C-alpha positions in Angstrom: -30.4 -0.3 -14.0 -29.6 -0.1 -10.3 -26.2 -1.7 -10.9 -25.2 0.9 -13.5 -26.3 3.7 -11.1 -24.3 2.0 -8.3 -21.2 1.8 -10.4 -21.4 5.4 -11.5 -22.2 6.8 -8.1 -19.6 4.5 -6.5 -17.0 5.7 -9.0 -17.7 9.4 -8.2 -17.7 8.8 -4.5 -14.4 6.9 -4.7 -12.9 9.6 -6.8 -13.9 12.4 -4.4 -12.7 10.4 -1.4 -9.3 9.8 -3.2 -9.0 13.5 -3.9 -9.7 14.3 -0.2 -7.2 11.7 1.0 -4.7 12.7 -1.7 -4.4 9.3 -3.3 -5.9 10.2 -6.6 -2.7 9.8 -8.6 -2.2 6.2 -7.4 -5.7 5.0 -8.3 -7.4 4.5 -11.6 -11.1 4.5 -12.4 -11.6 0.8 -11.5 -10.0 1.3 -8.0 -12.1 4.4 -7.5 -15.3 2.4 -8.2 -14.1 -0.3 -5.8 -13.3 2.2 -3.1 -16.7 3.9 -3.5 -18.7 0.7 -3.3 -16.7 -0.9 -0.5 -16.8 2.4 1.4 -20.6 2.4 0.9 -20.8 -1.1 2.4 -18.5 -0.1 5.3 -20.7 2.9 5.9 -23.8 0.8 5.8 -22.5 -1.4 8.5 -20.8 1.1 10.8 -22.2 4.6 10.3 -25.8 4.0 9.3 -26.9 2.3 12.6 -25.7 5.3 14.6 -27.1 8.1 12.5 -30.0 6.5 10.7 -30.7 6.8 7.0 -29.5 4.4 4.3 -26.4 3.9 2.2 -26.4 3.8 -1.6 -26.2 0.0 -1.3 -29.7 -0.1 0.0 -31.0 1.7 -3.1 -31.4 5.1 -1.5 -29.9 7.8 -3.6 -30.1 11.2 -1.8 -27.7 13.6 -0.3 -27.6 11.9 3.1 -26.8 8.5 1.6 -24.1 9.9 -0.7 -22.4 11.7 2.2 -22.6 8.6 4.4 -21.0 6.6 1.6 -18.3 9.3 1.1 -17.4 9.1 4.8 -17.2 5.3 4.5 -14.9 5.6 1.5 -12.7 8.1 3.4 -12.5 5.8 6.4 -11.5 2.9 4.0 -8.8 4.9 2.4 -7.5 6.0 5.8 -7.3 2.4 6.9 -5.5 1.4 3.7 -3.0 4.3 4.0 -2.4 3.4 7.6 -1.3 -0.1 6.7 0.5 1.0 3.5 2.4 4.1 4.7 2.2 3.9 8.5 0.2 7.2 8.6 -3.3 8.2 7.7 -2.3 10.7 4.9 
């Protein structure tokens, strides 16, 4: 059951992050899920130790964990855009 929740929440986080970074037209639902989950992992390693809390990868599903995972997904998309286009947006 946790895997299904992780896929759904990861897809929503990836979709919102792609809309913020204006890459939604280039991504499908599968890539949104991947961005959301990898962004949550990235946030779990980088952001969580500084601010506390937990990411959605740890099983915590609250506003703080969703926002931390969203920030991780946005950072991931910014890194990908920087290598792909040469600029963050």
